[in-house]
C-alpha angles and dihedrals in degrees: 000000000000122000116280115245117258108242136206121197119204134187138153095258125016129213096017125178092227094047105053090136088076090055090050091049092051092048091048091050089050090052088055090057101263121138107228124190112196118215129180133186093221134024113245119243120238091268087071095049093085102152144001093277090058090046089055094047093051094051092056100040127101117232115207103189091046092048093044091056091068105086096213089053093048094050092046091052092046091050090051092048093049089051086073101050096174094056093041089053092050090048090050088051092050092046090055091046096048101039115127111255118275139028091289090050093051090050090053090048090054087053091051090050090053091051090046091053090053092045092048093056090049092050091052090048090053094045092238118180103188133022118210121188129195114224126014103243126084099336088050089057085052095049093045091054096038092049090050091048091048094046095236135121120262137197136180140206112235113210113160160186095114100044091042090057092064109024091158092051091052095038096229092173093057095041091051090047092053096041125098086220139336122228111216115195097214143007089260091054093049090051091053090049091050088054092052097044142061114273088231085068100049094098086069094062107094129171119236119160126223108245153199137213101252094200092063093066102043121125129052119239120234130198143149094280112116096184130093113264120207122193131194120193123188145067118322096235134126093256091065096064097228093145085062089048092054090051091048093047093051092052093047091045091056089077098022105048090174093073119115132186130206121191114202115193143039142242150133092298095057100097094051092044092052088053092051091049097045093094090058092059119189092359089082119055125186107209099175126212113343134196119251089263090048091054091050092051092049090052091049092055096045126090092202136017113214120198111176100176124162088213138006143158105225104314114232090206088067087058091048091050093050090046085057090050088244115144119226143220112202143150122271099242134135114331096345092110091061088067107028118053108205111242094005108062098006147323129293119204133177114269113261093010106133094179094056095044092049087048095052093044089053094046096051089043088059098044109055094163090057089048088055092050091047092049093053091048090051093046091054089050095053093044091054101040114015106045102135090217092061093043094049087052087057096053088040089062089054089055093044095044095241099106100112120215102283118116088240102054120234106255116255119250126185091233092060 
């Protein structure tokens, strides 16, 4: 068998508390025998170092902005780039073509180009054969330019919703045209990518799910609590709809006083949410960011996961909940329906609809046997279609050139 390509993974922030699925994907690729160098535009703050896995990941990751701030490093990287004038000219042209609109956008793009110059030198020094980027916004600009400077192929994973809100700003059409392939996390995501790309590039759009390690979440916790415990896991930002959740929780609790809600996560909306939740007293608990094991424990203790987002891609936390056999109530947005079957593994409600959300909370609180059945169905779904080891094998086959032509790539095996 020929040598596996040496990979580099790039994202804006690595490791990140809200993006543990990237860490899991890297770990699974390494288990398949791939050498993966992790790179990040920025170094994470202490709030993102939520466990030993994140500590280890940070210690071995290359940070482009931090490195580029050292004058000697920047000069060496620039000299290396200028030594290949053809590639450098192509990168400059691409930087101009894909810059966000306006003078501020142009200045940001020049910063991305500087980061790309630094990153490209690192990739060459590490002997990297292929650069893969998660998300299609700023870090994908850097990936496109760095791969051009380094003379290697690049690819990216398209998640949404942010990139899909501004496809022209992030030049999805150009990035897809230049990419070796594009990983879409759902059929919905792929359909959007088709709309924002040339039909001649549609064959590049492949579906690989984000995933979890199902074994990590097995086992339901039991205790003396006789109430119904709800949990939310995610960033405490406006797009997650937590204000709607608090309203719905208060309405449902008016007739079911044994309801309790734990909010796992942090974000810029936390202070205001704590003020809104204050009248509910100890019924609402803010737990902050938790490690992967901490999230698994919170899901094992919960009776229902509630995710009231206004927009999503295909939330990994729903996969985590299902792996823990925890039923979900979530909004019917983007690709969520590809994972959650309404009335079978959970409940889907319209985004922003407080009445529907309160009604479903009350319904599942009153039907524990149905919750158990839904949890079991969700667990089966995740084990079959969202195991990170199988999904990593699918993206591995794209890197190794053994993926076949199906939209869902054939999983890589060492015997191929």
